[in-house]
Biotite code that builds the C-alpha atoms (Angstrom):
import biotite.structure as struc

atoms = struc.array([
    struc.Atom([-0.113, 0.074, -0.099], chain_id="A", res_id=1, res_name="MET", atom_name="CA", element="C"),
    struc.Atom([1.309, 3.457, -0.932], chain_id="A", res_id=2, res_name="HIS", atom_name="CA", element="C"),
    struc.Atom([1.834, 5.641, 1.956], chain_id="A", res_id=3, res_name="GLU", atom_name="CA", element="C"),
    struc.Atom([-0.033, 9.013, 1.328], chain_id="A", res_id=4, res_name="LEU", atom_name="CA", element="C"),
    struc.Atom([1.641, 12.367, 2.119], chain_id="A", res_id=5, res_name="ASP", atom_name="CA", element="C"),
    struc.Atom([-0.074, 15.714, 2.247], chain_id="A", res_id=6, res_name="ALA", atom_name="CA", element="C"),
    struc.Atom([0.657, 16.315, -1.485], chain_id="A", res_id=7, res_name="ILE", atom_name="CA", element="C"),
    struc.Atom([-1.011, 12.842, -2.408], chain_id="A", res_id=8, res_name="ASP", atom_name="CA", element="C"),
    struc.Atom([-3.978, 13.783, -0.251], chain_id="A", res_id=9, res_name="THR", atom_name="CA", element="C"),
    struc.Atom([-4.303, 17.243, -2.024], chain_id="A", res_id=10, res_name="ALA", atom_name="CA", element="C"),
    struc.Atom([-4.136, 15.436, -5.375], chain_id="A", res_id=11, res_name="ILE", atom_name="CA", element="C"),
    struc.Atom([-6.863, 13.048, -4.376], chain_id="A", res_id=12, res_name="LEU", atom_name="CA", element="C"),
    struc.Atom([-9.045, 15.726, -3.023], chain_id="A", res_id=13, res_name="LYS", atom_name="CA", element="C"),
    struc.Atom([-8.731, 17.689, -6.247], chain_id="A", res_id=14, res_name="THR", atom_name="CA", element="C"),
    struc.Atom([-9.359, 14.902, -8.408], chain_id="A", res_id=15, res_name="LEU", atom_name="CA", element="C"),
    struc.Atom([-12.542, 13.886, -6.437], chain_id="A", res_id=16, res_name="GLN", atom_name="CA", element="C"),
    struc.Atom([-14.026, 17.238, -7.176], chain_id="A", res_id=17, res_name="ASN", atom_name="CA", element="C"),
    struc.Atom([-12.525, 17.937, -10.558], chain_id="A", res_id=18, res_name="GLU", atom_name="CA", element="C"),
    struc.Atom([-11.997, 14.572, -12.218], chain_id="A", res_id=19, res_name="GLY", atom_name="CA", element="C"),
    struc.Atom([-11.303, 16.241, -15.605], chain_id="A", res_id=20, res_name="ARG", atom_name="CA", element="C"),
    struc.Atom([-8.670, 18.749, -14.432], chain_id="A", res_id=21, res_name="ILE", atom_name="CA", element="C"),
    struc.Atom([-5.667, 18.917, -16.607], chain_id="A", res_id=22, res_name="SER", atom_name="CA", element="C"),
    struc.Atom([-2.150, 17.655, -15.289], chain_id="A", res_id=23, res_name="ASN", atom_name="CA", element="C"),
    struc.Atom([-0.872, 21.299, -15.464], chain_id="A", res_id=24, res_name="ALA", atom_name="CA", element="C"),
    struc.Atom([-3.603, 22.735, -13.400], chain_id="A", res_id=25, res_name="ALA", atom_name="CA", element="C"),
    struc.Atom([-3.565, 20.086, -10.959], chain_id="A", res_id=26, res_name="LEU", atom_name="CA", element="C"),
    struc.Atom([0.126, 20.475, -10.418], chain_id="A", res_id=27, res_name="ALA", atom_name="CA", element="C"),
    struc.Atom([-0.358, 24.151, -9.922], chain_id="A", res_id=28, res_name="GLU", atom_name="CA", element="C"),
    struc.Atom([-3.130, 23.463, -7.529], chain_id="A", res_id=29, res_name="ARG", atom_name="CA", element="C"),
    struc.Atom([-0.964, 21.265, -5.428], chain_id="A", res_id=30, res_name="VAL", atom_name="CA", element="C"),
    struc.Atom([2.348, 23.045, -5.758], chain_id="A", res_id=31, res_name="GLY", atom_name="CA", element="C"),
    struc.Atom([4.464, 20.722, -8.006], chain_id="A", res_id=32, res_name="LEU", atom_name="CA", element="C"),
    struc.Atom([5.832, 20.729, -11.518], chain_id="A", res_id=33, res_name="SER", atom_name="CA", element="C"),
    struc.Atom([3.768, 18.958, -14.216], chain_id="A", res_id=34, res_name="ALA", atom_name="CA", element="C"),
    struc.Atom([6.324, 16.120, -14.490], chain_id="A", res_id=35, res_name="SER", atom_name="CA", element="C"),
    struc.Atom([6.367, 15.587, -10.760], chain_id="A", res_id=36, res_name="ALA", atom_name="CA", element="C"),
    struc.Atom([2.470, 15.556, -10.466], chain_id="A", res_id=37, res_name="CYS", atom_name="CA", element="C"),
    struc.Atom([2.316, 13.157, -13.317], chain_id="A", res_id=38, res_name="SER", atom_name="CA", element="C"),
    struc.Atom([4.787, 10.871, -11.669], chain_id="A", res_id=39, res_name="ARG", atom_name="CA", element="C"),
    struc.Atom([2.720, 10.966, -8.327], chain_id="A", res_id=40, res_name="ARG", atom_name="CA", element="C"),
    struc.Atom([-0.450, 10.232, -10.375], chain_id="A", res_id=41, res_name="LEU", atom_name="CA", element="C"),
    struc.Atom([1.257, 7.236, -12.026], chain_id="A", res_id=42, res_name="ASP", atom_name="CA", element="C"),
    struc.Atom([2.255, 6.022, -8.467], chain_id="A", res_id=43, res_name="ILE", atom_name="CA", element="C"),
    struc.Atom([-1.453, 6.525, -7.126], chain_id="A", res_id=44, res_name="LEU", atom_name="CA", element="C"),
    struc.Atom([-2.908, 4.621, -10.175], chain_id="A", res_id=45, res_name="GLU", atom_name="CA", element="C"),
    struc.Atom([-0.484, 1.718, -9.974], chain_id="A", res_id=46, res_name="LYS", atom_name="CA", element="C"),
    struc.Atom([-0.697, 1.153, -6.350], chain_id="A", res_id=47, res_name="SER", atom_name="CA", element="C"),
    struc.Atom([-4.511, 1.050, -6.744], chain_id="A", res_id=48, res_name="GLY", atom_name="CA", element="C"),
    struc.Atom([-5.242, 4.168, -4.738], chain_id="A", res_id=49, res_name="VAL", atom_name="CA", element="C"),
    struc.Atom([-6.912, 5.496, -7.856], chain_id="A", res_id=50, res_name="ILE", atom_name="CA", element="C"),
    struc.Atom([-9.112, 3.013, -9.170], chain_id="A", res_id=51, res_name="LYS", atom_name="CA", element="C"),
    struc.Atom([-10.073, 4.775, -12.406], chain_id="A", res_id=52, res_name="GLY", atom_name="CA", element="C"),
    struc.Atom([-11.582, 7.998, -13.988], chain_id="A", res_id=53, res_name="TYR", atom_name="CA", element="C"),
    struc.Atom([-15.379, 8.002, -14.626], chain_id="A", res_id=54, res_name="HIS", atom_name="CA", element="C"),
    struc.Atom([-18.295, 10.239, -15.694], chain_id="A", res_id=55, res_name="ALA", atom_name="CA", element="C"),
    struc.Atom([-20.926, 10.332, -13.003], chain_id="A", res_id=56, res_name="ARG", atom_name="CA", element="C"),
    struc.Atom([-24.270, 9.810, -14.666], chain_id="A", res_id=57, res_name="LEU", atom_name="CA", element="C"),
    struc.Atom([-27.785, 10.939, -13.562], chain_id="A", res_id=58, res_name="SER", atom_name="CA", element="C"),
    struc.Atom([-29.913, 7.699, -13.347], chain_id="A", res_id=59, res_name="HIS", atom_name="CA", element="C"),
    struc.Atom([-32.954, 10.064, -13.433], chain_id="A", res_id=60, res_name="LYS", atom_name="CA", element="C"),
    struc.Atom([-31.884, 11.859, -16.412], chain_id="A", res_id=61, res_name="ALA", atom_name="CA", element="C"),
    struc.Atom([-31.477, 8.517, -17.977], chain_id="A", res_id=62, res_name="LEU", atom_name="CA", element="C"),
    struc.Atom([-34.847, 7.449, -17.060], chain_id="A", res_id=63, res_name="ASP", atom_name="CA", element="C"),
    struc.Atom([-33.940, 5.300, -14.332], chain_id="A", res_id=64, res_name="TYR", atom_name="CA", element="C"),
    struc.Atom([-36.355, 6.621, -11.675], chain_id="A", res_id=65, res_name="ARG", atom_name="CA", element="C"),
    struc.Atom([-36.372, 3.628, -9.202], chain_id="A", res_id=66, res_name="MET", atom_name="CA", element="C"),
    struc.Atom([-33.716, 2.409, -6.908], chain_id="A", res_id=67, res_name="ILE", atom_name="CA", element="C"),
    struc.Atom([-34.408, -1.089, -5.183], chain_id="A", res_id=68, res_name="ALA", atom_name="CA", element="C"),
    struc.Atom([-32.368, -2.408, -2.331], chain_id="A", res_id=69, res_name="ILE", atom_name="CA", element="C"),
    struc.Atom([-32.433, -6.175, -2.534], chain_id="A", res_id=70, res_name="VAL", atom_name="CA", element="C"),
    struc.Atom([-31.440, -8.628, -0.055], chain_id="A", res_id=71, res_name="HIS", atom_name="CA", element="C"),
    struc.Atom([-30.571, -12.078, -1.156], chain_id="A", res_id=72, res_name="ILE", atom_name="CA", element="C"),
    struc.Atom([-30.101, -15.444, 0.672], chain_id="A", res_id=73, res_name="SER", atom_name="CA", element="C"),
    struc.Atom([-28.244, -18.259, -0.938], chain_id="A", res_id=74, res_name="LEU", atom_name="CA", element="C"),
    struc.Atom([-28.610, -21.907, -0.095], chain_id="A", res_id=75, res_name="SER", atom_name="CA", element="C"),
    struc.Atom([-25.135, -22.070, 1.534], chain_id="A", res_id=76, res_name="GLY", atom_name="CA", element="C"),
    struc.Atom([-21.881, -20.019, 1.608], chain_id="A", res_id=77, res_name="GLN", atom_name="CA", element="C"),
    struc.Atom([-19.522, -22.560, 0.080], chain_id="A", res_id=78, res_name="PHE", atom_name="CA", element="C"),
    struc.Atom([-16.708, -21.089, -2.072], chain_id="A", res_id=79, res_name="ALA", atom_name="CA", element="C"),
    struc.Atom([-18.284, -22.648, -5.448], chain_id="A", res_id=80, res_name="LYS", atom_name="CA", element="C"),
    struc.Atom([-21.861, -21.151, -4.408], chain_id="A", res_id=81, res_name="THR", atom_name="CA", element="C"),
    struc.Atom([-20.466, -17.579, -3.923], chain_id="A", res_id=82, res_name="LEU", atom_name="CA", element="C"),
    struc.Atom([-18.338, -17.736, -7.071], chain_id="A", res_id=83, res_name="THR", atom_name="CA", element="C"),
    struc.Atom([-21.145, -18.944, -9.219], chain_id="A", res_id=84, res_name="GLU", atom_name="CA", element="C"),
    struc.Atom([-23.528, -16.339, -7.838], chain_id="A", res_id=85, res_name="PHE", atom_name="CA", element="C"),
    struc.Atom([-20.998, -13.657, -8.029], chain_id="A", res_id=86, res_name="GLU", atom_name="CA", element="C"),
    struc.Atom([-20.185, -14.406, -11.766], chain_id="A", res_id=87, res_name="ALA", atom_name="CA", element="C"),
    struc.Atom([-23.880, -14.415, -12.594], chain_id="A", res_id=88, res_name="ALA", atom_name="CA", element="C"),
    struc.Atom([-24.720, -11.111, -10.735], chain_id="A", res_id=89, res_name="VAL", atom_name="CA", element="C"),
    struc.Atom([-22.018, -9.349, -12.489], chain_id="A", res_id=90, res_name="LYS", atom_name="CA", element="C"),
    struc.Atom([-23.738, -9.968, -15.813], chain_id="A", res_id=91, res_name="ARG", atom_name="CA", element="C"),
    struc.Atom([-26.865, -8.108, -14.672], chain_id="A", res_id=92, res_name="CYS", atom_name="CA", element="C"),
    struc.Atom([-26.701, -4.711, -16.174], chain_id="A", res_id=93, res_name="PRO", atom_name="CA", element="C"),
    struc.Atom([-29.158, -3.107, -13.547], chain_id="A", res_id=94, res_name="ASN", atom_name="CA", element="C"),
    struc.Atom([-27.006, -3.986, -10.619], chain_id="A", res_id=95, res_name="VAL", atom_name="CA", element="C"),
    struc.Atom([-25.169, -0.980, -9.456], chain_id="A", res_id=96, res_name="LEU", atom_name="CA", element="C"),
    struc.Atom([-23.643, -2.380, -6.333], chain_id="A", res_id=97, res_name="VAL", atom_name="CA", element="C"),
    struc.Atom([-23.404, -5.839, -4.891], chain_id="A", res_id=98, res_name="CYS", atom_name="CA", element="C"),
    struc.Atom([-22.044, -6.577, -1.542], chain_id="A", res_id=99, res_name="TYR", atom_name="CA", element="C"),
    struc.Atom([-21.361, -10.010, 0.246], chain_id="A", res_id=100, res_name="LEU", atom_name="CA", element="C"),
    struc.Atom([-22.610, -9.458, 3.760], chain_id="A", res_id=101, res_name="MET", atom_name="CA", element="C"),
    struc.Atom([-22.466, -10.790, 7.283], chain_id="A", res_id=102, res_name="SER", atom_name="CA", element="C"),
    struc.Atom([-25.638, -11.136, 9.106], chain_id="A", res_id=103, res_name="GLY", atom_name="CA", element="C"),
    struc.Atom([-29.098, -12.381, 8.050], chain_id="A", res_id=104, res_name="GLU", atom_name="CA", element="C"),
    struc.Atom([-28.676, -12.198, 4.259], chain_id="A", res_id=105, res_name="TYR", atom_name="CA", element="C"),
    struc.Atom([-25.811, -13.241, 2.057], chain_id="A", res_id=106, res_name="ASP", atom_name="CA", element="C"),
    struc.Atom([-25.770, -10.311, -0.446], chain_id="A", res_id=107, res_name="TYR", atom_name="CA", element="C"),
    struc.Atom([-27.318, -6.881, -0.597], chain_id="A", res_id=108, res_name="ILE", atom_name="CA", element="C"),
    struc.Atom([-27.658, -5.070, -4.054], chain_id="A", res_id=109, res_name="LEU", atom_name="CA", element="C"),
    struc.Atom([-28.647, -1.687, -5.372], chain_id="A", res_id=110, res_name="ARG", atom_name="CA", element="C"),
    struc.Atom([-30.521, -1.889, -8.575], chain_id="A", res_id=111, res_name="ILE", atom_name="CA", element="C"),
    struc.Atom([-31.740, 0.743, -10.899], chain_id="A", res_id=112, res_name="ALA", atom_name="CA", element="C"),
    struc.Atom([-34.946, 0.272, -12.733], chain_id="A", res_id=113, res_name="ALA", atom_name="CA", element="C"),
    struc.Atom([-37.151, 2.677, -14.979], chain_id="A", res_id=114, res_name="ARG", atom_name="CA", element="C"),
    struc.Atom([-40.174, 1.835, -13.105], chain_id="A", res_id=115, res_name="ASP", atom_name="CA", element="C"),
    struc.Atom([-42.138, -0.782, -11.089], chain_id="A", res_id=116, res_name="LEU", atom_name="CA", element="C"),
    struc.Atom([-42.812, -2.805, -14.538], chain_id="A", res_id=117, res_name="GLU", atom_name="CA", element="C"),
    struc.Atom([-39.017, -2.707, -15.326], chain_id="A", res_id=118, res_name="ASP", atom_name="CA", element="C"),
    struc.Atom([-38.056, -4.014, -11.943], chain_id="A", res_id=119, res_name="TYR", atom_name="CA", element="C"),
    struc.Atom([-40.558, -6.935, -12.195], chain_id="A", res_id=120, res_name="GLU", atom_name="CA", element="C"),
    struc.Atom([-38.776, -7.696, -15.434], chain_id="A", res_id=121, res_name="ARG", atom_name="CA", element="C"),
    struc.Atom([-35.306, -7.551, -13.632], chain_id="A", res_id=122, res_name="ILE", atom_name="CA", element="C"),
    struc.Atom([-36.695, -9.792, -10.820], chain_id="A", res_id=123, res_name="HIS", atom_name="CA", element="C"),
    struc.Atom([-38.141, -12.225, -13.267], chain_id="A", res_id=124, res_name="ARG", atom_name="CA", element="C"),
    struc.Atom([-35.219, -12.475, -15.883], chain_id="A", res_id=125, res_name="ASP", atom_name="CA", element="C"),
    struc.Atom([-32.308, -11.672, -13.706], chain_id="A", res_id=126, res_name="TRP", atom_name="CA", element="C"),
    struc.Atom([-32.738, -12.127, -9.912], chain_id="A", res_id=127, res_name="LEU", atom_name="CA", element="C"),
    struc.Atom([-34.896, -15.167, -9.924], chain_id="A", res_id=128, res_name="SER", atom_name="CA", element="C"),
    struc.Atom([-32.373, -16.809, -12.361], chain_id="A", res_id=129, res_name="ALA", atom_name="CA", element="C"),
    struc.Atom([-29.373, -16.154, -10.239], chain_id="A", res_id=130, res_name="LEU", atom_name="CA", element="C"),
    struc.Atom([-27.716, -19.575, -9.094], chain_id="A", res_id=131, res_name="PRO", atom_name="CA", element="C"),
    struc.Atom([-28.225, -20.773, -5.521], chain_id="A", res_id=132, res_name="HIS", atom_name="CA", element="C"),
    struc.Atom([-30.817, -18.107, -4.421], chain_id="A", res_id=133, res_name="VAL", atom_name="CA", element="C"),
    struc.Atom([-33.447, -19.232, -1.778], chain_id="A", res_id=134, res_name="VAL", atom_name="CA", element="C"),
    struc.Atom([-34.790, -15.840, -0.783], chain_id="A", res_id=135, res_name="LYS", atom_name="CA", element="C"),
    struc.Atom([-35.289, -12.168, -2.389], chain_id="A", res_id=136, res_name="ILE", atom_name="CA", element="C"),
    struc.Atom([-36.413, -9.365, -0.299], chain_id="A", res_id=137, res_name="ASN", atom_name="CA", element="C"),
    struc.Atom([-36.804, -6.014, -2.156], chain_id="A", res_id=138, res_name="SER", atom_name="CA", element="C"),
    struc.Atom([-37.331, -2.734, -0.836], chain_id="A", res_id=139, res_name="SER", atom_name="CA", element="C"),
    struc.Atom([-37.696, 0.605, -2.917], chain_id="A", res_id=140, res_name="PHE", atom_name="CA", element="C"),
    struc.Atom([-36.033, 3.918, -2.144], chain_id="A", res_id=141, res_name="ALA", atom_name="CA", element="C"),
    struc.Atom([-38.544, 6.741, -1.671], chain_id="A", res_id=142, res_name="LEU", atom_name="CA", element="C"),
    struc.Atom([-35.840, 9.459, -2.065], chain_id="A", res_id=143, res_name="ARG", atom_name="CA", element="C"),
    struc.Atom([-32.250, 9.784, -2.183], chain_id="A", res_id=144, res_name="GLU", atom_name="CA", element="C"),
    struc.Atom([-30.765, 11.838, 0.717], chain_id="A", res_id=145, res_name="VAL", atom_name="CA", element="C"),
    struc.Atom([-27.100, 11.248, -0.013], chain_id="A", res_id=146, res_name="ILE", atom_name="CA", element="C"),
    struc.Atom([-25.005, 9.359, -2.718], chain_id="A", res_id=147, res_name="ASP", atom_name="CA", element="C"),
    struc.Atom([-21.208, 10.074, -2.036], chain_id="A", res_id=148, res_name="ARG", atom_name="CA", element="C"),
    struc.Atom([-19.054, 8.737, -4.594], chain_id="A", res_id=149, res_name="PRO", atom_name="CA", element="C"),
    struc.Atom([-15.858, 8.963, -2.383], chain_id="A", res_id=150, res_name="ASN", atom_name="CA", element="C"),
    struc.Atom([-14.865, 9.139, 1.285], chain_id="A", res_id=151, res_name="VAL", atom_name="CA", element="C"),
    struc.Atom([-13.862, 12.337, 2.826], chain_id="A", res_id=152, res_name="GLY", atom_name="CA", element="C"),
    struc.Atom([-10.103, 12.835, 2.981], chain_id="A", res_id=153, res_name="LEU", atom_name="CA", element="C"),
    struc.Atom([-8.541, 14.395, 6.099], chain_id="A", res_id=154, res_name="ALA", atom_name="CA", element="C"),
])
């Protein structure tokens, strides 16, 4: 793991807020030369601190007005069972997030759907077809209060 110093943290804070900033502007903002900033970015990327650069899309603007939180129980937690479930769930294009959980349910998913009819299709064609599933419990978000894409950096 790469040990972060104050300049690395400044780079990361800036990129979280302005992912499209040029290397020259980023270097100026954090007090480095462009080449030194580029080297630091390369280290942060190669060490896995920076996982990628993405456009943050509006689900609502793309007509995905419904978010479902889905709790899933499997028939067991054998390595083969988990591996097969995870490979299958990764193929479902509406699954935004999937977590392996401790506690009552084995997985929690966040799913985007256009409306209730679309969610029914996702449930029928995708979720019910996932291997080793014995229970599906769906809840629907009424309103998004916060959706942070990144953690706060000190």
